[in-house]
Structures are given as C-alpha cells and as structure tokens.
C-alpha positions in Angstrom: -145.0 239.9 189.0 -146.8 239.2 192.1 -150.7 237.4 191.9 -151.4 240.7 194.3 -150.3 243.2 191.5 -153.7 245.1 191.4 -152.7 246.3 187.8 -153.3 243.0 186.7 -157.2 241.8 187.6 -157.2 239.0 185.3 -154.2 237.4 186.9 -156.0 237.3 190.3 -159.0 235.6 189.0 -156.4 232.9 187.4 -154.2 232.7 190.2 -156.6 232.2 193.0 -159.3 229.5 191.0 -156.5 228.4 188.7 -157.2 227.3 184.9 -160.1 224.6 184.5 -159.0 221.1 184.6 -160.1 218.3 182.0 -161.4 216.1 185.2 -163.5 219.4 186.0 -164.8 219.5 182.3 -165.6 215.9 182.1 -167.4 216.2 185.2 -169.5 219.2 183.9 -170.3 217.3 180.4 -171.4 214.4 182.6 -173.5 216.3 185.0 -175.4 217.9 181.7 -175.6 214.6 180.1 -177.6 213.1 183.0 -179.7 215.9 183.2 -180.4 216.0 179.3 -180.9 212.1 179.2 -184.3 212.4 180.9 -185.6 215.2 179.5 -185.1 213.7 175.9 -186.5 210.6 177.2 -189.7 212.0 178.1 -190.2 213.9 174.9 -188.8 211.2 172.7 -191.2 209.5 170.5 -189.6 207.2 167.9 -191.9 205.7 165.4 -192.7 202.4 165.8 -191.3 199.6 162.9 -193.7 198.8 160.7 -195.6 195.3 160.6 -193.7 192.7 158.8 -195.4 190.3 156.5 -195.8 187.8 159.2 -197.7 190.3 161.4 -199.8 191.6 158.7 -201.1 187.9 158.0 -201.4 186.8 161.7 -203.6 190.3 162.3 -205.5 189.6 159.2 -206.6 186.2 160.4 -207.8 187.4 163.5 -210.7 189.8 164.8 -211.5 192.1 167.9 -214.0 192.2 170.2 -215.0 194.9 172.9 -213.9 194.7 176.6 -215.3 197.7 178.7 -214.3 199.9 175.6 -210.9 198.4 174.8 -210.5 196.3 171.5 -209.2 193.0 172.1 -207.5 191.1 169.5 -208.1 187.3 169.0 -207.6 184.7 166.4 -210.0 181.5 166.0 -209.6 178.5 163.8 -211.8 175.5 163.5 -210.0 172.1 162.8 -210.6 168.5 163.9 -214.1 167.4 162.2 -215.9 165.3 164.5 -214.4 166.5 167.8 -215.9 169.1 170.2 -212.7 169.9 171.8 -211.9 173.6 172.5 -208.6 175.0 173.3 -207.6 178.5 174.8 -204.1 179.8 174.4 -202.7 181.9 177.1 -199.4 183.9 176.1 -196.8 185.2 178.1 -195.1 188.6 179.0 -194.0 190.9 177.0 -195.1 189.0 173.7 -198.5 188.3 172.4 -200.3 185.5 170.7 -198.1 185.3 167.9 -195.8 183.0 170.6 -198.0 180.2 169.5 -197.5 180.3 165.8 -195.1 177.2 165.6 -197.8 174.8 167.0 -201.3 176.4 166.0 -201.3 174.0 163.0 -200.8 170.7 165.1 -203.1 172.0 167.7 -205.7 172.9 164.6 -205.6 169.2 163.7 -206.3 167.8 167.2 -208.7 170.3 168.4 -212.4 171.4 166.9 -211.5 175.0 167.9 -208.3 177.1 168.6 -208.4 180.0 170.3 -205.6 182.7 171.3 -205.7 186.4 172.3 -203.6 189.1 173.0 -204.4 190.3 176.6 -205.2 194.0 177.4 -201.9 195.8 176.7 -200.4 193.4 174.5 -199.9 192.7 170.9 -202.5 194.0 168.8 -204.9 194.7 171.6 -205.6 198.4 172.9 -203.1 199.4 175.6 -204.7 202.1 177.7 -202.7 204.3 179.6 -202.7 205.3 182.5 -204.4 202.0 183.4 -204.0 199.7 186.6 -203.5 196.5 184.6 -204.2 193.3 186.9 -204.3 189.4 186.6 -207.7 189.8 187.8 -208.7 192.1 184.8 -206.9 189.6 182.5 -209.1 186.5 183.4 -212.2 188.7 183.1 -210.7 189.6 179.3 -210.7 185.8 178.9 -214.2 185.2 180.1 -215.6 188.0 178.2 -214.2 186.5 174.7 -215.6 182.8 176.0 -218.9 184.5 176.2 -218.4 186.6 172.6 -217.5 183.1 171.1 -220.7 181.7 172.6 -218.7 178.8 174.6 -219.8 179.8 178.0 -221.5 176.1 178.6 -218.6 174.6 176.7 -215.7 172.7 178.5 -212.5 174.3 177.3 -208.8 173.1 178.0 -206.4 176.0 178.7 -202.9 176.0 177.7 -200.8 178.7 179.0 -197.3 180.2 179.2 -195.4 182.5 181.7 -197.7 185.5 182.5 -200.5 183.3 181.1 -199.9 180.6 183.6 -200.9 183.4 186.6 -204.1 184.3 184.3 -204.9 180.7 184.0 -204.7 180.2 187.9 -206.9 183.0 188.3 -209.7 181.2 185.9 -208.9 178.2 187.9 -209.8 179.8 191.0 -213.0 181.3 189.8 -214.1 177.9 188.1 -213.2 175.8 191.4 -215.3 178.4 193.5 -218.0 178.6 191.0 -218.1 182.3 190.6 -220.4 184.1 188.2 -219.1 184.1 184.5 -216.4 181.4 185.2 -215.3 179.3 182.7 -216.0 175.5 182.6 -212.2 173.8 182.5 -211.5 170.7 181.0 -207.7 170.7 181.6 -204.9 173.0 182.2 -201.4 173.2 181.0 -198.9 175.1 182.5 -195.5 176.0 181.0 -192.3 178.2 182.5 -194.5 180.4 184.5 -193.3 182.2 188.0 -196.0 180.7 189.7 -194.3 180.3 193.0 -192.6 184.1 193.9 -190.1 182.2 195.9 -188.4 180.5 192.9 -189.1 183.5 190.4 -186.3 185.8 189.5 -187.4 188.6 187.5 -185.0 190.3 184.9 -183.3 193.4 186.1 -185.1 195.8 183.8 -188.7 194.1 185.2 -187.1 194.8 188.5 -186.3 198.5 187.7 -189.6 199.0 185.9 -191.9 197.7 188.4 -190.7 199.1 191.4 -189.3 202.6 190.3 -192.2 204.9 189.7 -189.6 207.8 189.2 -187.6 206.0 186.6 -190.0 204.0 184.9 -191.4 206.7 182.5 -188.0 207.4 181.3 -187.1 203.7 181.2 -189.9 202.9 178.8 -189.0 205.3 176.6 -185.5 204.5 176.4 -186.0 200.8 176.0 -185.0 200.2 172.4 -184.8 197.1 170.0 -181.1 196.5 171.3 -182.2 196.5 174.7 -185.1 194.4 174.2 -183.7 191.9 171.9 -180.9 191.0 174.4 -183.0 191.0 177.3 -185.4 188.3 175.6 -182.5 186.6 174.0 -181.2 185.7 177.7 -184.4 183.7 178.3 -183.9 181.8 175.3 -181.2 178.8 175.2 -177.9 179.5 173.3 -178.8 177.0 170.8 -182.5 178.1 170.3 -182.2 181.7 169.8 -185.1 183.5 167.5 -184.0 184.6 164.2 -183.7 188.5 163.7 -187.0 188.1 162.0 -188.7 187.1 165.2 -187.3 189.5 167.5 -188.3 192.2 165.6 -191.6 190.9 165.3 -191.6 190.6 169.0 -190.7 193.8 169.4 -193.0 195.4 166.8 -195.7 193.7 169.1 -194.5 195.5 172.0 -194.2 198.9 170.3 -197.6 198.6 168.6 -199.9 201.3 170.0 -197.4 202.4 172.0 -197.2 199.3 174.4 -193.5 200.1 175.8 -195.2 203.0 177.7 -197.6 200.4 179.6 -194.5 197.7 180.4 -194.1 199.2 184.1 -198.1 199.1 184.6 -198.3 195.5 183.4 -195.2 194.2 185.4 -197.3 195.1 188.8 -198.3 191.7 188.2 -195.3 190.8 189.9 -196.0 192.4 193.2 -199.7 190.9 192.5 -198.3 186.9 192.5 -196.8 187.9 195.9 -199.8 189.4 197.2 -202.0 186.7 195.9 -199.7 183.8 196.3 -202.2 181.7 198.6 -205.2 182.3 196.2 -203.3 181.2 193.0 -201.1 178.7 194.4 -203.8 177.2 196.5 -206.0 176.9 193.7 -203.5 175.1 192.0 -202.8 172.8 194.6 -206.6 171.8 195.4 -207.7 171.3 192.2 -209.2 168.2 190.9 -208.8 169.4 187.5 -206.2 167.5 185.2 -203.1 169.5 185.1 -200.0 169.3 183.6 -196.6 171.3 183.5 -194.3 171.5 180.5 -190.9 172.8 181.7 -187.8 174.2 179.9 -185.2 173.5 182.3 -182.9 176.1 181.5 -184.8 178.7 182.2 -183.1 181.5 184.5 -186.4 183.1 185.6 -187.8 180.0 187.2 -184.5 178.2 187.5 -184.0 174.2 187.5 -184.0 172.4 189.9 -185.6 174.6 192.7 -188.8 175.5 190.7 -189.7 172.2 189.2 -188.7 170.6 192.7 -191.1 173.1 194.7 -193.9 172.4 191.9 -193.7 168.3 192.3 -193.7 169.1 196.1 -196.9 171.1 196.0 -198.8 170.0 193.4 -198.8 166.3 193.8 -201.9 165.8 191.4 -200.3 167.2 188.3 -197.9 165.4 185.5 -194.9 167.1 184.5 -193.0 167.0 181.1 -188.9 168.2 181.4 -188.1 168.9 178.2 -184.2 168.6 176.9 -181.7 170.5 179.2 -180.9 173.2 176.3 -184.7 174.1 176.3 -185.2 177.4 178.4 -188.2 179.8 178.9 -190.1 179.7 175.7 -190.5 175.8 175.4 -193.2 176.7 172.6 -190.9 178.6 170.5 -187.8 176.8 171.5 -188.7 173.0 171.0 -192.5 173.2 169.5 -192.3 169.6 168.6 -191.1 168.4 172.3 -193.5 170.5 173.4 -196.4 169.3 171.4 -195.5 165.6 172.3 -195.6 166.5 175.8 -198.9 168.3 175.4 -200.6 165.7 173.4 -199.5 162.7 175.6 -201.4 164.8 178.6 -204.5 165.7 176.7 -204.9 162.2 174.9 -204.5 160.5 178.3 -207.9 161.4 179.8 
C-alpha cells in the first residue's frame, strides 16, 4: 500500500515523520532534566545536619555580641597567669573559629587571653541575605569585638589563616594609618592566605560562585555534603585528611543558618583582593610590626614555590616557616605541632 493512500491517515503521519527514535527520546529527557534541576534547586531546602557534641561544646563555651544588628559568635578564654599577652585568631573560608581547636589549649598556656570569632556569614554568627559581604566589614567586626571586650588600648597579636589573612591586612592598614577605632597590633602571623592575586588559584566551584550571578543561587542550593567534602579534601594533604566527623562538623558550620546560601556573596572577597591589592599588599610590605608567615607547601590554592618566592621577595622584613612537604592549605589542622613550634619561635623572639 502507498504512503499516499488517502484511506490510511495514520500511515501518512508515520511515513512523513517516522517513528520516534531512541536518540530523540534521550535528548527530550535530557532537556526536561536540565529544565527541572534549576527549578528543584530554587525550591529545594534540605534541613541542615544537627550539631554534633563537639559543635555543641564549642558553641556553649562561647558568647555573642551585636554588630550592626547581627549576632557575632566569639570564644574567649583566660590562660597564662602573669602575662598580659592577647592573641586574636582569624579563620579562613569557608569554615569557622573551630579551625583553631587543635591548638587552642597550647595557645591558652602561652597567652593571657585567647580570642576567636566567627566572621559575619560564617559558623554560628548571623548570615544575613541579601548582603554585601566585604573584607572591610569583617575588619570592622574584629574592631567591634575588641572594643566589646575592653581591649581597645591593649596591644594584640593577630594569628590568621586564608580569608583571615586578608582581614588581618586590612586591620594592619588601619593600624599603620592610625584610623579611628584601629587595633594596636603587637605582631601578625599569617598562614596560607591568597594575599597575592597573581599566585592565588581559587577552586573551580569558587570561580563559578564568585562570577556566575545567574548560576550562583542554583549552585549554592545544589552544593551538598559530598561536593563540599570532596572540594575541601582537595586542599588538605593526602596524609592529613580530616576525619569524617571533622568534615561533617565543617559542613554543619556552613549549613548553620543557611550559610550555604551566602557563599557566593562572601566569595566576592576574591574580587576585592584584586581591586585592593595595592592597599593590602602595600600594608604588608611597608609595616614595621613583626610579621611571620607559616606555610604549608603542598597548598594547591597558593602553590609552592611561586607563592613563597614572591612573598619572600616582596615582604623582606617578614620571617617565614615552611612546614613539611606533605602539609597543605590548613596547616593548623594538618600539623598542629609544627604550626605551634613555628608560631612560638616567632612570638617568643621579641
């Protein structure tokens, strides 16, 4: 029978269009999936993990103060008797003050007061959205905490890591330029921070979140524990990986108060480093305050030897401690003993 036989209408359609192929069906389902994923991501809200006993203990040992209507978490302990030395710990991205737990007690035996905070948008602190997060604001948070604790006239030692390094450099700039409300800095110790944009290599997801305004709301909701732990594990050394419990505590800190939904806004600090390089690197190269760098050389974010060579070239007044070759981006967690030995050698030298 001819396909043009007018008596068989359905055969005309079949002959002219042909039966659906597996390839076309696969393309159709792929298109449906691509359309559904963003819609699901926008409306998806998976409850955050419950706080572990370690996190509950950490939070109960701390307190809150108010900064511009936002609650900021901090922890403070009194330690060495007969000393007036104060150290303030500034954590990195995307984690929290819990990053310092492995070295807290030894620091407490050396200093009269040990203080750490969760920056705005991190850990147990408030995470407002929408909000324009900035390094400048985080520096003001630190200054407000110092005022809250009655330490405005006290010389303080800053110990920082990663994101906290850049906050420390803004505090250093304000101190050296005698800005109103500035800290009186006794010393500064940095560790594995991307202070030079030209040697800083953010992770792929970080690049997407900081630059893809259209995709960011989707990506922040789609990011889950598996994606997070894989990405964070990549910046630890192969022999110094966090335990499953530590990974989960880090992720819980991010998810607390929906912190995953502000990560794209916080990541604008990478662009701020580019824009304000002269201000922050200039403060570091011109200061007469004692400065030290503790560096894990396996760091893929600030790779060896490019980062440390540039640091030693530009920051000639600074001393440097390079840890064992298997230590990566989180030296205070990966090698707490080596980190403390390096820091105490620096802090006890003046």
